[in-house]
N, C-alpha and C positions, 0 to 999 in steps of 0.2 A: 458455587453459578450457575446459573442455565446456557446449557449449547444456542447458540447466537448461528455455528453453519457447522455440519457435521458431513463428513466424507467418507463414503461409504463402499468399500472394491473399488473404486477409482483405479481405469485402464486407462493408459492411452498409446497405441501404437504406430510407428510410422512406417509404413510398409511392412518389413520383417523386422523392425527395431520396437522394443516395448520400452519406451519411454518412460512409463511408470505403472505400476505392475500391483492392482491387487490393495490397493493404498484407502487406511480408514486412520481417523482419526476428528479430535471435535476441536472446535474453537469457541473459548468460554468465553460469554460475553463478561468485557471490562477487563477482559486479559490482555499481556504484551506477549504473544505467542511468536517464538523463531523457528526459523526452517532453515538447517544448516547443511550442508554434506559435501565431498569433492565437487570440483569442478565436475559436470555432466553427469551428474546423482539426478537431475532431474528437477530442480528446482525451480528456475523460472517455468519451464513446464506447468509444473502444477501451479503457478500462479495463471498461466496464460487459460487452464481449464476451470479454474474457481472464478475468473473475470468475462468470462466466455468467448475468449480470443479462439481458444482450443474447441471442439467438443468432443468429448469423451470417448471411447472406442466402449467401456461400460463400465457399469458401476451409476454411482449417483451421488449430485452434492444438493443438501439442503442447507438451505438462507433464511432466520427469520422465517422457521417453519413453511417455506416453497422448493418445490422442486426449481431445481436451476435451467435440468437438464434443455436445451432450444432455447434459452433467455439470449440476448445481443449485449452488450457492455452495456449500450444505453438503458437497458431496462432492468439493467442489476444496478446501474446508477441510481435509478428510480427506487431502486427496492431500498440503497443505502450504503450500497460497496463502492467506493473510488482505491485508485491505486496511484502509483508511481510507475515509472520505466528503471532497469537499470541506466541507459545514458539520456543523457536528459531531454527533453522535451519542451523547450520554451519557444515560443516566439520571438526570435532578438529585436525584429522589425516593432514592434511593439512596447507603451511602455509595461513598468515591471505589475502595476495595479491593475491592467489591462487583461495581462496574463492572470492574475487571480479570479477576475472577474466571470473569464470564461469556464472556469470550473462553475458558476451557479448559474450557465445558462438552463439547464435544467427547471430551475424555481421559478425562471419569469414567467411572464406572460409572451406566447412567444407566437401567437393568434397575427394572423396576414394583415389584416382589415385593421383592430390596432395600431400595429405598429408603423402602418404606411403610415396611418394620418396622424401619428404621435400625440397619442389621446393623455390626457394626463395620466389616467392611470397607468400607461407604460412611461411616461416620465418621472413619475413617481419609482414605480419599478426599479428601473435603471440609477437613479439617484439612491434608494436604497442598496441594492445590490455594489456600488461602490462604496460605498459607505462601510457594506463588512468587511468587502476586499480590504480594506484602507486597518479595521480591526484584527483582519486577520495575520496584516503584515506586522502588526504589534504584536502578536500574540507568537508568531514565530522568529521574532526579532529584526525585523527589519523597517522598524518604520522611517528610517533615515530616508529609502528609498523609493517610499512612497510617490516622488513626483521625480523618479527616473526610469530611463529607459533600460530594458531589459540589457541592453548590450552593454552597459558599462558596470554589470556588477560583475562579483569577484566568483570562481565556480561553487565557492561552499555556499555563499547567499544565491544563488543559483536551485542548487540544489533543496535550500530552507522554502523558495519560492516556490519549487514546485509540490514541495507540502501543502504549501499555503492555499494552492490551486486545489488539488486533491480536496484539501476541506472545504473548501467555498461548496462543493456538491452536497456538504451537510451528511456524511454518512458517519454512519454507526460502524462501519467497521475499514480500517484504512487498511491498505497492503501495500508495505515499501521494500521494493527490488534494489538490495542494497543500498540503502541510503550513507550510509560513509564511505563508499567505493570513491579514491581520488581526494579523500580527504587529508590534511594535515592532524596533525594532535590535538588542536585548539579548537578545530572545526568540529572532530569528532567526536569531543567534548560536549561541543552544542549541540549537534545533531541527537548524542543520550540525551542530554536534559529537554529537550524539545519531545521526544519520544514519549519520553514519562511525561511529560506536561500534557501533550494530547490524550496520553492513557487517564489521565487525571480528569481533564473534561468530560469521561465519560466514553470516548471511541474507541473503541476495540483494536486492538494493533496488529496485528501480521507482519514481519516481516523477515525477509531473504538475506542475509547480510554475512561474509567472510571473517568481519572483526569480532573475533573469539571474545576480548576482553570487553566489547559490547555488548556481546549478546549474553554473557554471563552475565553483567555489569545489571541488566535492565526485564530478562526475560523472566515472565515467572512460569513459560511449558514450553520445552524445547521437540524438535521431534528433527532425527538424522534419519534422512534420504542416502541411498548407496545402491548407484547403477538403479533408479525408480522405486526402490523397495524401501517401506518403513524397517530400520537397523534399530532402532531404538525411539524412548519418547520418556520425558522425565524432565524434571525439577531440573536447574542449573546444577547443583550438585551432585544429582544422577548422572549426569550424563557426563564432567568433569571426569567423574570415575568409574565409568563404563568400561568395560575391557573390549569389549568390541568397537567404539566406539573410539577409543586411542590409540590400537592399530588399524583402524582403516582410514581415520580421517588425523584426530588430534596429535598424535602422536604421543610417546613416552615423553612422561613428568621428567 
């Protein structure tokens, strides 16, 4: 598999604190890649650097053969990068399907005059967007909520709604920040199956997650961070038996 994203010597400092230190790794296209590590290891900072929310202090990120330094999140979204966040980012005063449609806005005709005049092309685009959002809701197992308001959905369903919205941007790479956080065992199993389903559809998945059972079950490659540095990298089997990882993070078997 070819590298969809390459991180080379990435560094991020906040004042005198180095949150990410000379980090290098690759994300292979079509893979499920997990980033793990103790609290404060730099996992979410890494996601924020990749997705353009933070500007690196040093190093380079290349995505889809393009240097992404200086790119804003919406520019990276157009390039094929989408993400979810640790905390729910759902508009509760909107319907479920409208939340998903928001994710597709970059693919719609956003010119002022056609939208003002409600030209047929705009109406057709809106209709296609709604139909696509409904298909994505079915894909993530939320077909029964197509006509529901977001505020009527369970926490686990809202987690999957966020994934549907991220997929609506038609990404090549989907970054999931703790998708199983706060879920019960059944909901976690549903997220596990959904992540595999997303990867099987051709979307590269990168996730930060603390649920080690989920990580070890679905990941083809795992990167372990500790104090912003790479502690280890490899397959689930290699990481599970790495003495340094066991000492720093997983604990004795």
